[in-house]
C-alpha positions in Angstrom: 8.3 -14.8 8.9 10.9 -12.2 7.6 13.5 -14.8 7.0 11.7 -17.3 5.5 9.3 -15.6 3.2 10.7 -12.0 2.8 13.8 -11.6 3.2 15.1 -15.3 1.1 13.0 -13.6 -2.1 14.9 -10.8 -2.3 13.7 -7.9 -0.2 17.0 -6.4 0.9 15.9 -2.8 2.5 17.0 -2.7 6.3 14.5 -0.5 6.4 12.0 -2.5 5.8 13.1 -5.5 6.8 12.7 -3.9 10.4 9.5 -2.6 9.3 7.3 -5.4 8.8 9.2 -8.0 11.8 7.6 -4.8 14.3 4.7 -4.8 12.9 1.9 -7.9 14.2 0.2 -8.9 11.9 -1.7 -10.9 13.0 -3.5 -7.2 14.8 -5.2 -6.7 11.3 -6.3 -9.8 10.2 -10.1 -11.3 11.6 -9.4 -12.9 15.0 -10.8 -16.1 13.3 -7.8 -16.6 11.1 -4.7 -15.3 13.0 -3.7 -18.3 13.7 -3.4 -18.4 10.7 -1.8 -14.2 10.2 2.4 -15.3 9.2 1.5 -17.4 7.0 2.7 -16.6 3.5 0.0 -15.4 1.7 -3.9 -13.9 1.0 -6.4 -13.5 4.5 -9.8 -12.5 3.7 -10.8 -9.4 5.5 -14.8 -8.9 5.1 -16.3 -7.3 2.1 -14.4 -9.2 -0.5 -11.3 -8.0 0.7 -7.9 -9.2 1.7 -4.9 -8.8 3.6 -2.2 -9.1 0.2 0.4 -11.9 1.5 3.6 -10.6 3.7 6.0 -10.7 0.7 4.1 -8.8 -1.7 4.0 -6.1 1.2 6.9 -6.1 2.3 7.6 -5.9 -1.8 5.8 -3.2 -2.6 7.0 -1.0 0.0 10.6 -1.6 -1.0 9.7 -1.1 -4.6 8.6 3.3 -3.9 12.2 3.7 -2.5 10.6 5.3 1.3 12.7 7.7 3.0 12.3 8.5 6.3 11.1 12.8 5.5 8.8 11.1 2.9 4.6 11.8 1.9 3.7 9.2 1.0 -0.7 8.8 -0.4 -1.9 5.1 0.2 -4.9 4.0 -2.0 -6.7 1.2 -0.6 -6.7 1.3 3.0 -8.2 -2.3 3.3 -7.1 -3.6 7.0 -4.5 -0.7 7.6 -1.0 -3.3 7.3 0.3 -1.5 5.1 -0.6 1.7 6.4 1.6 1.1 10.0 4.2 -1.0 7.8 4.5 2.9 6.0 3.7 4.0 8.1 6.9 3.4 10.2 9.2 4.2 7.2 7.8 7.7 6.5 7.1 10.7 7.7 3.5 11.0 7.2 1.0 8.7 5.5 -2.3 9.6 4.1 -4.9 6.9 3.4 -8.1 5.8 1.8 -9.6 3.7 1.8 -13.5 3.3 -0.1 -15.7 1.1 2.5 -16.2 2.7 6.1 -16.0 0.0 7.8 -12.7 -0.5 6.9 -11.4 2.6 7.0 -13.1 2.7 10.5 -11.0 -0.3 11.8 -7.7 0.6 10.1 -7.8 3.4 11.6 -8.2 1.8 14.6 -5.9 -0.5 14.5 -3.0 1.3 13.4 -3.6 4.3 16.1 -3.6 1.8 18.6 -1.0 1.1 17.8 0.6 4.3 18.4 1.2 5.9 14.5 0.3 9.3 15.0 1.3 9.9 11.4 -1.5 8.9 9.7 -4.4 10.9 8.0 -7.2 8.3 6.7 -9.9 9.3 4.4 -12.9 7.0 3.4 -13.8 7.9 -0.8 -13.0 7.4 -3.9 -8.7 7.3 -3.8 -9.2 7.2 -7.5 -8.4 10.7 -7.4 -6.0 11.1 -5.4 -5.4 13.1 -2.4 -4.9 16.6 -4.4 -5.0 19.3 -1.3 -2.4 17.5 0.1 -0.3 16.5 -3.3 2.5 16.3 -4.1 3.9 12.9 -2.5 6.9 11.7 -2.7 5.6 8.1 -3.2 2.1 6.9 -3.8 1.4 3.6 -3.6 -2.4 1.1 -4.4 -3.2 -2.0 -3.8 -6.8 -2.1 -5.6 -5.8 -3.0 -9.2 -7.7 -0.3 -12.0 -7.3 -1.4 -15.6 -5.1 1.5 -16.7 -3.0 4.1 -14.3 -4.6 7.2 -13.0 -4.0 10.4 -13.7 -4.4 12.2 -11.1 -2.5 9.9 -9.3 0.5 10.5 -11.6 -0.3 14.3 -11.6 0.2 14.4 -7.7 4.1 13.2 -7.9 6.4 16.3 -6.7 9.1 15.1 -9.6 10.7 12.0 -8.6 7.9 11.0 -7.4 6.9 7.3 -7.8 3.9 5.6 -8.1 3.1 1.8 -7.4 0.1 0.1 -9.1 -1.2 -3.0 -10.2 -2.9 -2.9 -13.3 -5.4 -4.8 -15.5 -8.1 -7.3 -14.6 -7.5 -11.2 -15.3 -3.4 -10.2 -15.9 -2.4 -8.5 -13.5 0.9 -6.5 -13.1 2.7 -4.3 -10.7 4.4 -0.8 -12.7 6.6 1.7 -10.8 6.0 4.8 -12.4 8.3 8.0 -11.8 7.6 11.4 -12.3 10.3 12.7 -14.5 11.6 16.6 -15.8 10.1 14.4 -19.3 7.3 13.0 -18.2 7.4 9.2 -16.4 9.4 6.4 -16.8 7.2 2.9 -16.2 9.0 -0.3 -15.2 6.9 -3.7 -15.4 8.1 -5.0 -11.6 5.6 -8.5 -11.2 3.4 -10.4 -12.2 0.7 -10.1 -9.9 -3.5 -10.3 -8.1 -5.6 -7.9 -6.5 -8.7 -6.9 -5.8 -10.1 -4.6 -8.9 -10.6 -0.9 -8.1 -13.4 0.6 -7.2 -14.9 4.0 -7.1 -16.0 6.9 -9.7 -12.7 8.0 -11.4 -11.7 4.4 -12.3 
C-alpha cells in the first residue's frame, strides 16, 4: 500500500511513510470489509461516514508538516485511523467526533494499539478545543462551506490548518497563521463528507 499508493504518488516524508506502514488499517474498518482495507479508496464505517483512502490520509498528514513535539487538533475522529497515524508522529493529539458511537469505537481501537498521547472528545468540533489551544496544527476530516474562524484562532503563530472546503466541488486548503494574518493554499480537489454541527 505504502509503495504503490502513497510513495509513488508523491508523498516523500519518511516519517509519514513509516507511520502509514506501521498503523494496521484493517483494524479501523468493519470486519466485513477487512479484506478491502488496503485498497486505494474510502470505505464505509457506519452512520454515513467513511475512512479516507490511504493516499489522502498520507497526503494530509504530510501537508500539516508534523513535528515530533507538535500538539495537533483533529476534527472528525471517524474510525480513528487518521488519529493513530498522527499519534505516531506528534507529541499530543486532541480529537473530536460528533457521533458518540464512532468516537467510542475509535477510542477503543486507538488505545488498544497502545497509543497514550491521544485525548478524545465527543461533540461539535467546528468550535475547536479552546481550552487546549494553541495548536501547532489542526486537521479537519469533514467539509464545511467556509473555514471556521475558531479553528484559525486556535493555531499558534506558524500553525497550519488543513481543511476540505465546499459542497459538490471541494478543495483541500492549507491555512497558515502568520504575524500578518493568514496565508491560504489550495492543495488538491477532494471529496469529504459534510461537516455537521451547530457551528458549521
